[in-house]
N, C-alpha and C positions, 0 to 999 in steps of 0.2 A: 672517808666523813660521816657522824654521825646523823642523825634523825633532823629533820629542820622543823623546828615549829611553826605554823603558820598561824598567825594572831587574828588576822583580819577577813577570815573566813566567814565568821557569823557578819560582820559587816557587810562584805559583797552579797551574801544571800540577802540581808534585808534592803541595800540598795537596789537590788534586782527586783525585788519585791515592789518596790516603792515606782521602779521604771515600768514596772506592768499597771500600776495601777495610774502612773499618768499617760501611758499610750491608751488606756479605755477612757479617760478622761479626753484626751485628744479627738478620741472619733466620737465622742458623745457631742463635743461643744460644735463639730462642723454641721451635725445636724440640726442641735439646737440653733444657730446662728441662722440655718436656712430657714427654718420653721418662724424664728423673732423676722428677718426680711420679709417672710411672705404676711405674716400677721400686719406689720407697719406698711406693707403696700396695699393692705386690704383698709386698714384704718384711715391711710392717707387717701385711698381713691374713693371712699364712700362720700365724700363730703361734696369734692365735685362733681360726679355722677347724678347726686341725688339733687345738688343745688344749680349748677350751673347747665348739665347737660338737660336735665330733666324738668327744669325751671321750676321746683318746689321750693318754698319760701324758706323751708327746713329740711336738711335731707332726712328721708324717709328710708333708707336704706342704712341697717347697722354697718358699723364697721367689722365686728365679726364674721358677719353673714358675707362682706365681699373676702375676707381673711379665708373664710372655707371655700368660697368658689373660685378664688384664686388659686388656694391650694389644689383644689381638684384639677384645675385646668393645667397647672404646672405638673404636677404627677402622671397626668395622661397622655399631654401632649409631648413631653422634654421627656428623653432616657435620664433619670438621675444617677449618677454614680455611685457607686458600692459604698463608698467613704462616708455618705450621708446617711445611712441606712440605720446606724446604731443609735442615732440621737434623734431619729424620727419614729 
């Protein structure tokens, strides 16, 4: 038999490159989702803590401060999986 010409090799290389980009994006999305959840938790907990628990007419605790504090607590009290590291 003669030589076989493989025409799809550049196509396969290009798809493997896109598969690498997809894996990197998936790794980033898990950490970003965790950051989003912590930010939402901070924003959602600032009003009940300032208004209901402390009795202020308006909340004096900013939501971003609660997000930072809850992120610090989460990062120091719970061992986070390595999968979240690229997005954080």
